[in-house]
C-alpha positions as CSV (number, residue, x, y, z in Angstrom):
1,M,-34.1,36.0,2.9
2,I,-32.9,32.3,2.5
3,E,-34.8,30.4,-0.2
4,V,-34.0,26.7,-0.9
5,E,-35.9,25.2,-4.0
6,R,-35.9,21.5,-4.7
7,V,-32.1,21.2,-3.8
8,S,-30.6,17.6,-4.4
9,N,-26.9,16.7,-3.8
10,K,-25.3,13.4,-4.5
11,F,-21.8,12.2,-3.6
12,Q,-20.6,9.0,-5.0
13,E,-23.5,6.7,-4.6
14,L,-24.8,8.5,-1.6
15,E,-27.9,10.8,-2.1
16,A,-27.5,13.1,0.9
17,L,-30.3,15.6,-0.1
18,K,-33.4,14.8,-2.1
19,D,-35.4,17.6,-3.5
20,V,-35.1,19.8,-0.3
21,S,-37.1,23.1,-0.3
22,L,-37.1,25.7,2.8
23,S,-37.7,29.4,3.3
24,V,-36.2,31.4,6.3
25,Q,-37.4,34.8,6.7
26,R,-35.4,37.8,7.4
27,S,-34.6,38.6,11.1
28,S,-35.8,35.0,12.4
29,I,-34.2,32.1,13.8
30,Y,-34.6,28.8,12.0
31,G,-34.0,25.5,13.7
32,L,-33.1,22.6,11.5
33,V,-34.0,19.2,13.3
34,C,-32.5,16.2,11.9
35,S,-32.2,12.5,12.3
36,N,-28.6,11.1,12.2
37,G,-27.3,10.9,8.6
38,A,-30.2,13.0,7.4
39,G,-28.0,15.5,5.3
40,K,-27.9,18.3,7.8
41,T,-24.3,19.2,7.4
42,T,-24.3,18.8,3.5
43,L,-27.3,21.3,3.5
44,L,-25.8,23.9,5.8
45,K,-22.2,23.5,3.7
46,I,-24.3,24.4,0.7
47,L,-26.0,27.4,2.6
48,A,-22.6,28.5,3.2
49,G,-21.1,28.3,-0.2
50,I,-18.9,25.5,0.6
51,Y,-20.4,22.7,-1.4
52,R,-22.2,23.2,-4.8
53,Q,-25.8,21.3,-5.3
54,N,-26.2,19.0,-7.9
55,S,-29.5,20.4,-8.8
56,G,-32.1,23.0,-7.5
57,E,-31.6,26.7,-6.6
58,L,-30.5,28.0,-3.3
59,T,-30.5,32.0,-2.8
60,I,-29.7,34.5,-0.2
61,D,-31.4,37.8,-0.8
62,S,-32.3,36.4,-4.3
63,Q,-28.7,35.7,-5.1
64,P,-27.0,32.3,-5.5
65,V,-24.4,31.7,-2.6
66,F,-21.8,29.5,-4.4
67,E,-18.9,31.6,-5.5
68,N,-20.7,34.8,-4.5
69,D,-18.1,36.5,-2.3
70,A,-20.3,39.5,-1.8
71,I,-22.9,37.1,0.0
72,K,-20.4,35.0,1.8
73,A,-18.9,38.3,3.1
74,R,-22.3,38.8,5.0
75,T,-22.6,35.2,6.1
76,S,-20.8,33.6,9.1
77,F,-20.6,29.7,9.3
78,I,-19.5,27.8,12.4
79,P,-19.2,23.9,11.7
80,D,-19.6,21.3,14.1
81,L,-15.7,21.0,14.3
82,P,-14.2,24.4,14.3
83,Y,-10.9,24.7,12.2
84,F,-8.2,27.2,13.1
85,F,-4.6,27.8,11.6
86,P,-1.9,25.9,13.5
87,N,0.1,28.2,15.8
88,F,-2.5,31.2,15.3
89,S,-3.6,33.2,18.4
90,I,-7.0,34.7,18.7
91,Q,-5.4,37.9,17.8
92,H,-3.7,36.6,14.8
93,T,-6.9,35.1,13.6
94,A,-8.9,38.2,14.1
95,H,-6.4,40.1,12.0
96,F,-6.9,37.6,9.3
97,Y,-10.8,37.9,9.4
98,A,-10.3,41.6,9.4
99,Q,-8.6,41.6,5.9
100,I,-11.2,39.2,4.6
101,Y,-14.5,40.4,5.8
102,P,-15.5,44.1,5.0
103,Q,-18.2,44.2,8.0
104,W,-15.4,43.3,10.5
105,N,-16.0,45.3,13.7
106,Q,-12.8,45.4,15.9
107,A,-14.6,47.3,18.5
108,R,-17.3,44.6,18.7
109,L,-14.2,42.1,19.2
110,E,-12.8,44.0,22.1
111,K,-16.3,44.4,23.7
112,L,-17.0,40.7,23.5
113,G,-13.6,40.1,25.1
114,G,-15.4,40.8,28.3
115,V,-18.0,38.2,27.8
116,F,-15.8,35.3,26.7
117,N,-12.9,36.3,28.9
118,I,-10.2,34.4,27.1
119,E,-6.8,36.0,26.4
120,V,-6.2,37.2,23.0
121,K,-2.6,36.2,22.7
122,R,-3.3,32.5,23.5
123,R,-2.8,30.1,20.7
124,I,-6.2,28.8,19.8
125,K,-4.9,25.1,19.4
126,T,-3.8,25.1,22.9
127,L,-7.4,25.7,24.3
128,S,-9.9,23.2,25.2
129,K,-12.6,22.2,22.7
130,G,-15.4,24.2,24.6
131,M,-13.1,27.2,24.8
132,Q,-12.4,26.9,21.0
133,R,-16.2,26.9,20.3
134,Q,-16.3,30.0,22.4
135,V,-13.6,31.6,20.1
136,S,-15.7,30.5,17.2
137,F,-18.7,32.6,18.2
138,W,-16.3,35.4,19.4
139,L,-14.9,35.8,16.0
140,S,-18.3,35.3,14.1
141,L,-20.2,37.9,16.1
142,A,-17.3,40.3,15.5
143,L,-17.9,39.8,11.6
144,M,-21.3,41.6,12.1
145,P,-22.9,39.0,9.7
146,D,-26.3,39.3,8.2
147,V,-26.9,35.5,8.1
148,M,-25.4,33.1,10.8
149,I,-25.2,29.4,10.0
150,L,-24.6,27.1,13.0
151,D,-23.9,23.5,12.7
152,G,-24.4,22.3,16.3
153,P,-21.7,24.5,18.0
154,L,-23.8,25.2,21.1
155,D,-23.5,21.5,22.1
156,G,-20.0,21.8,23.2
157,L,-20.7,24.9,25.6
158,D,-21.2,24.8,29.4
159,P,-24.6,25.9,30.4
160,V,-23.6,29.3,31.5
161,M,-21.8,30.2,28.4
162,R,-24.5,28.5,26.2
163,Q,-27.1,30.9,27.9
164,K,-24.8,33.9,27.1
165,V,-24.3,32.9,23.5
166,K,-28.0,32.5,23.1
167,N,-28.6,35.9,24.4
168,L,-26.0,37.5,22.1
169,I,-27.5,35.8,19.0
170,I,-31.0,37.0,20.1
171,Q,-29.7,40.6,20.6
172,D,-28.1,40.5,17.1
173,V,-31.3,39.2,15.7
174,A,-33.4,42.0,17.4
175,E,-31.2,44.9,16.8
176,R,-29.5,44.1,13.4
177,E,-32.0,42.0,12.0
178,M,-29.6,39.0,11.6
179,T,-31.0,35.9,10.4
180,V,-30.0,32.7,12.0
181,M,-30.1,28.9,10.9
182,I,-29.0,26.7,13.6
183,S,-28.9,22.9,13.8
184,S,-28.5,21.1,17.2
185,H,-29.2,17.9,18.8
186,N,-30.1,19.7,21.9
187,L,-33.8,20.4,21.2
188,R,-33.9,22.4,24.4
189,D,-31.8,24.9,22.6
190,L,-33.8,25.0,19.6
191,E,-37.0,25.4,21.6
192,D,-35.6,28.2,23.6
193,I,-34.6,30.5,20.7
194,C,-36.2,29.5,17.4
195,D,-39.1,31.0,15.6
196,Y,-39.4,28.2,12.8
197,I,-38.5,24.5,12.9
198,G,-37.8,22.4,10.0
199,I,-37.6,18.6,10.0
200,L,-35.1,17.1,7.9
201,H,-35.1,13.1,7.7
202,Q,-33.4,10.7,5.3
203,G,-32.4,13.5,2.9
204,R,-36.1,15.1,2.6
205,M,-37.9,17.8,4.4
206,L,-40.8,16.4,6.4
207,I,-42.4,19.6,7.6
208,Q,-41.4,23.2,8.4
209,K,-43.5,25.5,10.5
210,D,-43.7,28.2,13.1
211,L,-42.6,26.5,16.3
212,D,-46.0,27.1,18.1
213,D,-48.0,26.2,15.1
214,L,-45.9,23.1,14.8
215,K,-47.1,21.7,18.4
216,A,-50.6,23.2,18.1
217,D,-52.4,20.1,16.9
218,V,-50.4,17.8,19.3
219,H,-51.3,17.7,23.1
220,K,-50.0,16.0,26.0
221,I,-52.9,15.5,28.6
222,Q,-52.9,13.6,31.9
223,L,-56.2,12.0,33.1
224,A,-57.1,10.2,36.5
225,F,-60.2,8.0,37.0
226,R,-62.1,7.1,40.5
227,G,-62.4,3.5,39.0
228,E,-61.0,1.6,36.2
229,I,-59.9,3.7,32.9
230,P,-62.7,3.3,30.3
231,P,-61.5,0.9,27.6
232,A,-63.3,2.9,25.1
233,L,-61.3,6.0,25.8
234,L,-58.2,4.7,24.1
235,Q,-60.0,3.7,21.0
236,D,-61.8,6.8,20.7
237,M,-58.9,9.1,21.3
238,Q,-56.2,7.0,19.0
239,P,-53.4,8.4,21.1
240,L,-50.0,8.8,19.4
241,Y,-48.3,7.8,22.8
242,Q,-49.8,6.5,26.0
243,E,-48.5,5.7,29.6
244,K,-50.3,4.2,32.4
245,R,-49.5,4.8,36.0
246,G,-52.2,2.9,38.1
247,R,-55.4,4.8,37.7
248,V,-53.6,7.9,35.9
249,L,-53.1,8.0,32.1
250,V,-50.8,10.2,30.3
251,L,-51.9,10.6,26.6
252,I,-50.2,12.4,23.6
253,V,-53.0,13.0,21.2
254,C,-53.4,14.8,17.7
255,G,-56.4,17.0,16.7
256,V,-58.3,20.2,17.6
257,Y,-57.6,21.2,21.2
258,E,-61.2,22.0,22.1
259,D,-62.7,18.9,20.4
260,M,-60.0,16.6,22.4
261,I,-60.9,18.2,25.7
262,R,-64.7,18.0,24.9
263,R,-64.4,14.2,24.0
264,M,-62.2,13.3,27.0
265,R,-64.7,15.2,29.4
266,S,-67.3,12.8,28.3
267,Y,-65.7,10.0,30.0
268,H,-65.9,11.8,33.3
269,P,-62.3,11.9,34.5
270,A,-61.5,12.9,38.1
271,V,-58.7,14.8,36.8
272,L,-57.9,16.3,33.6
273,D,-54.7,18.4,33.2
274,V,-52.9,19.7,30.1
275,L,-49.1,19.2,30.3
276,P,-46.6,21.2,28.4
277,L,-45.2,19.2,25.3
278,T,-41.4,19.6,24.6
279,L,-40.3,19.6,21.1
280,E,-38.2,16.3,21.6
281,R,-41.3,14.6,22.8
282,Y,-43.2,16.0,19.8
283,L,-40.7,14.7,17.2
284,Y,-40.4,11.5,18.5
285,T,-44.1,10.9,19.2
286,K,-45.2,12.2,15.7
287,W,-42.3,11.5,13.5
288,G,-40.5,8.7,15.2
289,I,-37.2,10.8,14.9
290,M,-34.8,10.5,17.7
291,V,-32.3,13.4,17.7
292,M,-30.0,13.8,20.2
293,K,-19.6,45.1,1.1
294,L,-16.6,43.6,-0.8
295,K,-14.1,44.3,-3.5
296,T,-13.2,41.4,-6.1
297,S,-10.0,41.4,-7.6
298,F,-7.5,38.8,-9.1
299,I,-6.0,38.0,-5.4
300,N,-7.1,38.7,-2.0
301,R,-4.3,40.4,0.2
302,G,-5.5,39.0,3.6
303,I,-5.0,35.4,2.3
304,L,-1.8,36.3,0.7
305,F,-0.4,37.7,3.7
306,N,-1.7,34.6,5.6
307,D,0.3,32.5,3.2
308,F,3.3,34.5,3.6
309,K,3.1,34.2,7.4
310,R,2.5,30.5,7.5
311,F,5.0,29.5,4.9
312,A,7.7,32.2,5.0
313,W,10.1,29.5,6.5
314,I,10.0,27.8,2.9
315,S,11.5,30.8,1.5
316,A,14.1,31.4,4.2
317,G,15.2,27.8,4.1
318,Y,15.5,28.0,0.2
319,L,17.6,31.0,0.5
320,L,20.0,29.5,2.9
321,V,20.5,26.5,0.8
322,L,21.1,28.6,-2.3
323,L,23.6,31.0,-0.3
324,L,25.6,28.0,0.9
325,S,25.5,26.3,-2.5
326,L,26.3,29.2,-4.8
327,P,27.8,32.5,-3.6
328,L,29.5,30.9,-0.6
329,K,31.1,28.3,-3.0
330,V,32.4,31.1,-5.2
331,F,34.1,32.9,-2.4
332,M,35.5,29.6,-1.1
333,L,36.9,28.9,-4.5
334,Y,38.2,32.3,-5.0
335,S,40.1,32.0,-1.6
336,Q,41.9,28.8,-2.7
337,L,43.0,30.2,-6.1
338,E,46.0,32.7,-6.2
339,D,47.6,33.3,-9.6
340,I,44.7,32.1,-11.6
341,R,41.8,33.9,-9.9
342,I,40.7,36.1,-12.9
343,N,41.5,33.9,-15.9
344,N,39.9,30.5,-14.7
345,V,36.4,31.7,-15.1
346,Y,35.3,28.1,-16.2
347,M,35.8,26.9,-12.6
348,Y,33.2,29.4,-11.3
349,S,30.8,29.1,-14.0
350,R,30.2,25.4,-13.5
351,I,28.8,26.5,-9.9
352,F,26.0,28.1,-11.9
353,Q,25.4,25.6,-14.6
354,F,23.3,23.1,-12.6
355,D,26.3,20.5,-12.3
356,T,25.5,18.1,-9.5
357,N,29.1,17.5,-8.8
358,Q,29.6,21.2,-7.9
359,S,26.1,22.2,-6.7
360,F,24.4,19.1,-5.5
361,L,22.5,21.0,-2.8
362,S,21.1,23.7,-5.1
363,V,20.1,21.3,-7.7
364,M,18.3,19.2,-5.3
365,A,16.6,22.3,-3.7
366,L,15.4,23.2,-7.4
367,I,13.8,19.9,-7.7
368,L,12.3,19.6,-4.0
369,V,11.3,22.9,-3.0
370,P,8.7,24.0,-5.6
371,V,6.9,20.7,-5.4
372,L,6.8,21.1,-1.6
373,T,5.5,24.5,-1.9
374,G,2.7,23.4,-4.1
375,L,1.7,20.6,-1.4
376,L,1.7,22.9,1.4
377,L,-0.2,25.9,0.0
378,F,-3.2,23.7,-1.4
379,R,-2.9,21.1,1.5
380,Y,-6.2,22.4,3.0
381,L,-7.9,20.7,0.0
382,Q,-7.0,17.4,1.7
383,D,-8.4,18.2,5.1
384,N,-12.2,18.3,5.7
385,Q,-12.2,20.8,8.4
386,A,-9.6,23.1,6.8
387,A,-11.4,23.0,3.4
388,D,-14.7,23.9,5.0
389,M,-13.3,26.8,6.9
390,I,-11.4,28.2,3.7
391,H,-14.2,27.7,1.4
392,A,-16.6,29.5,3.8
393,L,-14.6,32.8,3.5
394,P,-16.1,35.3,1.2
395,V,-13.8,34.7,-1.6
396,K,-14.3,33.0,-4.8
397,R,-12.4,29.8,-5.7
398,E,-10.7,31.5,-8.5
399,V,-9.4,34.3,-6.3
400,L,-8.3,31.6,-3.8
401,Y,-6.4,29.7,-6.4
402,N,-4.8,32.9,-7.8
403,T,-3.8,34.1,-4.5
404,H,-2.1,30.8,-3.6
405,I,-0.4,30.8,-7.0
406,I,0.9,34.3,-6.5
407,A,2.1,33.4,-2.9
408,G,4.0,30.4,-4.1
409,I,5.6,32.1,-7.0
410,L,6.9,35.0,-4.7
411,I,7.9,32.4,-2.0
412,L,10.0,30.7,-5.0
413,F,11.2,33.5,-6.8
414,M,12.4,35.7,-4.0
415,P,15.2,33.5,-2.7
416,L,16.4,33.0,-6.3
417,T,16.4,36.7,-7.1
418,L,18.2,37.5,-3.9
419,T,20.7,34.8,-4.5
420,A,21.3,36.2,-7.9
421,L,21.7,39.7,-6.6
422,I,24.1,38.6,-3.8
423,S,26.2,36.7,-6.4
424,W,26.4,39.7,-8.6
425,A,27.5,41.8,-5.8
426,L,30.2,39.2,-4.8
427,V,31.6,38.6,-8.2
428,S,31.9,42.5,-8.8
429,G,33.7,42.8,-5.5
430,L,36.2,40.0,-6.5
431,G,36.8,41.4,-9.9
432,I,35.3,38.3,-11.8
433,E,32.5,40.2,-13.6
434,Q,32.6,37.7,-16.5
435,L,30.2,35.6,-14.4
436,N,27.5,38.2,-14.6
437,G,25.9,36.9,-17.7
438,I,26.4,33.2,-16.3
439,I,24.3,34.2,-13.3
440,L,21.7,36.0,-15.3
441,S,21.3,32.7,-17.3
442,W,21.3,30.7,-14.0
443,L,18.4,32.8,-12.7
444,F,16.4,32.8,-15.7
445,I,16.6,29.0,-16.0
446,S,16.0,28.5,-12.2
447,L,12.8,30.7,-12.4
448,L,11.4,28.8,-15.4
449,I,12.3,25.5,-13.7
450,N,10.6,26.7,-10.3
451,L,7.5,27.7,-12.0
452,L,7.0,24.5,-14.1
453,F,7.8,22.2,-11.1
454,F,5.3,24.4,-8.9
455,M,2.6,24.6,-11.5
456,T,2.8,20.7,-12.0
457,S,2.5,20.2,-8.2
458,V,-0.5,22.5,-8.1
459,A,-2.3,20.8,-11.2
460,V,-1.8,17.2,-9.6
461,G,-3.2,18.5,-6.2
462,M,-6.3,19.5,-7.8
463,I,-7.3,15.8,-8.8
464,T,-6.1,14.1,-5.6
465,G,-7.0,14.3,-1.8
466,M,-3.8,12.8,-0.4
467,T,-0.6,14.9,0.0
468,T,1.8,11.8,-0.5
469,L,0.0,10.8,-3.6
470,Q,0.3,14.4,-4.9
471,G,3.9,14.5,-4.4
472,V,4.5,11.1,-6.1
473,L,2.2,11.7,-9.0
474,T,3.9,15.1,-9.6
475,Y,7.4,13.5,-10.3
476,I,5.8,10.8,-12.2
477,L,4.2,13.5,-14.5
478,L,7.4,15.3,-15.0
479,H,9.1,12.0,-16.0
480,L,6.2,10.6,-18.0
481,P,7.2,11.9,-21.4
482,S,10.6,10.3,-21.1
483,G,9.3,7.2,-19.3
484,L,6.7,6.2,-22.2
485,S,9.5,7.3,-24.8
486,V,12.0,4.8,-23.2
487,L,9.5,2.0,-23.2
488,L,8.6,2.7,-26.9
489,L,12.2,2.7,-27.8
490,N,12.9,-0.5,-25.9
491,N,10.0,-2.4,-27.7
492,M,11.0,-0.8,-31.2
493,H,14.7,-2.0,-30.5
494,K,13.4,-5.6,-29.7
495,Y,11.0,-6.1,-32.5
496,T,12.2,-3.9,-35.3
497,Y,15.4,-4.9,-37.1
498,G,17.9,-2.0,-37.7
499,F,16.2,0.4,-35.6
500,A,18.5,3.3,-34.5
501,Y,18.0,2.7,-30.9
502,D,21.2,4.5,-29.5
503,Y,20.5,7.7,-31.7
504,Y,17.1,8.3,-30.3
505,L,18.1,7.2,-26.8
506,G,20.4,10.1,-26.7
507,K,17.6,12.5,-27.1
508,I,15.3,11.2,-24.6
509,E,16.6,13.0,-21.7
510,K,15.4,16.3,-23.0
511,L,11.8,15.3,-22.6
512,S,11.9,15.1,-18.9
513,P,12.5,18.3,-17.1
514,L,13.9,16.8,-14.0
515,I,16.6,14.9,-16.1
516,R,17.1,17.7,-18.3
517,L,18.1,19.9,-15.4
518,T,20.9,17.8,-14.6
519,E,22.2,18.0,-18.2
520,I,22.4,21.6,-18.7
521,S,26.0,21.9,-17.8
522,I,26.7,19.6,-20.6
523,H,24.0,20.6,-23.1
524,P,22.9,24.3,-22.6
525,I,19.1,24.7,-22.7
526,K,17.6,25.8,-26.0
527,T,15.1,28.6,-27.0
528,S,12.7,26.2,-28.1
529,E,12.8,24.2,-24.8
530,I,12.4,27.4,-22.7
531,A,9.2,28.1,-25.0
532,V,7.9,24.6,-24.2
533,Y,8.5,25.0,-20.4
534,L,7.0,28.4,-20.5
535,L,3.7,27.3,-22.3
536,S,3.5,24.2,-20.2
537,S,3.4,26.3,-17.0
538,I,0.8,28.4,-18.3
539,T,-1.3,25.6,-19.5
540,L,-0.9,23.8,-16.1
541,Y,-2.2,27.0,-14.3
542,F,-5.3,27.1,-16.5
543,V,-6.0,23.4,-16.1
544,G,-5.6,23.6,-12.3
545,R,-7.8,26.6,-12.0
546,Y,-10.4,24.9,-14.3
547,I,-10.3,21.7,-12.1
548,Y,-10.4,23.6,-8.7
549,Q,-13.6,25.5,-9.7
550,R,-15.3,21.9,-10.2
551,R,-13.7,20.1,-7.5
552,H,-16.1,18.6,-4.9
553,I,-14.7,19.7,-1.4
554,E,-16.1,16.7,0.3
555,A,-13.6,14.7,-1.8
556,A,-11.0,15.7,0.7
557,G,-8.9,12.6,1.9
558,N,-9.9,10.5,-1.2
559,A,-6.9,9.4,-3.4
560,I,-8.7,10.9,-6.4
561,A,-11.2,13.4,-6.1
562,F,-13.1,12.9,-9.2
563,D,-15.3,9.9,-10.0
564,G,-14.2,9.7,-13.7
565,L,-10.6,9.3,-12.7
566,R,-11.1,6.5,-10.3
567,L,-9.8,4.3,-12.7
568,F,-6.2,5.1,-11.8
569,S,-6.7,3.9,-8.1
570,N,-8.2,0.5,-9.4
571,T,-5.7,-0.7,-12.1
572,R,-2.2,-1.0,-12.5
573,L,-1.6,1.9,-14.5
574,P,0.0,3.8,-11.6
575,F,2.5,0.9,-11.3
576,A,3.3,1.1,-14.9
577,L,3.8,4.9,-14.6
578,C,6.1,4.2,-11.8
579,C,8.3,1.8,-13.8
580,C,8.6,4.3,-16.6
581,S,10.2,6.6,-14.2
582,A,12.5,3.8,-12.8
583,V,13.4,2.9,-16.4
584,I,14.5,6.4,-17.0
585,F,16.4,6.8,-13.7
586,T,18.2,3.4,-14.2
587,R,19.0,4.2,-17.9
588,F,20.6,7.4,-17.5
589,K,22.2,6.6,-14.2
590,T,21.4,9.9,-12.4
591,V,22.0,10.8,-8.8
592,W,18.5,9.5,-7.7
593,P,18.0,5.5,-8.0
594,G,14.9,4.9,-10.0
595,H,14.1,1.9,-7.8
596,I,13.4,4.1,-4.8
597,L,10.4,5.3,-6.5
598,V,9.1,1.8,-7.0
599,I,9.5,0.8,-3.3
600,F,7.9,4.0,-2.3
601,W,5.2,4.0,-4.6
602,V,3.9,0.4,-4.6
603,P,2.6,0.1,-0.9
604,C,0.9,3.4,-1.0
605,W,-1.6,2.8,-3.9
606,P,-3.8,-0.4,-3.9
607,I,-3.7,-2.3,-7.0
608,S,-6.6,-4.7,-7.7
């Protein structure tokens, strides 16, 4: 069922797993026992398809797990710290899972409601940690998984609920031939339900055996003597552990049971009893370990609907700002004019020409909202728990990426399109149809700028693990062509006699989409620029998708997610890039002071 062959995983300088091999049979419960820092969580996340191993092979039913949505659709993973969407109730989360997992069983969910006895309309984040773990089991069992991977979730349950959950797991193993791999620091739990035990220590598998076979050669024996304890006994038996209580001696010895008993009887003890040996005592004594069916497509509808449910407020707020800045302004301007209502089209047209004096709010929204959308849609990559939960879903990374991209485009494009439709209806009603072409031009340019800014934000987000850094880097990248050009021109002007500095400087603003946006009312956008922006957006889409498919999920929270790019966080290059932006903003005296970027950027990135 589950086969792991010589799997190794290294993150930066830490080698978490070293040639790990194990085998789990179908319809069995495999207990993974680990010392702290042994690589348990890394191994389980690789099994769940969240992490990708550096080397070795890992299969379920002879199929690789990573990016295999068919296998992940049959697999349920419960981490040690379950993650749930903010503000989602149990009912909402169940509806989300029902759209993702083809084996979802709504009847099972309702039946298990009588076991867990939690109101389905309650928000999960308001529940206690123990109840959140109950919800994790409740939802996971309703998935009807063929494979269940548990990273210590039993530890947070009360004794009564723990026994109920263990019974449910054993029932599914017996009736549905479900396969379970469980890790827990509570060895009593493992001893109660596991068929096989594997011991993982310092990244290596020490042993894996049937639980009964594991303890077959280690015995705990209590002896009592009428006189003194024979000194030769200890030398003969070579105990792994010994404890003296007066004339009573407790030994843990290793060897064939019959041979051990025969040799002990030769010393004529008054009492010889064989005591039960717990798994915890065995591990500490012998090893010295202290342990406390699915359709694939370009997008996934369940995740798409979930994105809309969570981020519809962006679209609503964006629409409100656009309506206040554009059609409402047209109506207000029309109300102020009397004799020149029809002839003075120029005054109306400036509202739709990205003039910051006429439509400051709409221009700012065009600059800020696409980047914010990119930040929020992929923010789960910057939180370990959220990243684990999303990537444990039976959805390939390419489909995840495409779905979030489509959601972002729809979130951004719908307010723009609705604003244009409302504006067309308004100007037609007011009798100023001459604005129809101008509104169409505004819509096209707005869609293009939104797409470019959004894709830039997404592509930058693939290489960083910090939201603030993603936002700052996005705007620096949008300024980078102009910034570098200004620095080059300044040096050419200073060191080259007769260089036509003013001539070239006048063309620099076209290189930055941000500055170019504010100049459209003066210099209309050209076909060549439209082609460049569209091509850049398409390129950024493919670059972002390529990076996402190779990104290590465990890099969440790091400034830079790839080791090869860590140079950027250890040199003064970010500061230099920021200065480029400052030069651009200061030189062209646009509405945003360039110095703000420098003040904001320097404290948030270490310079060595």
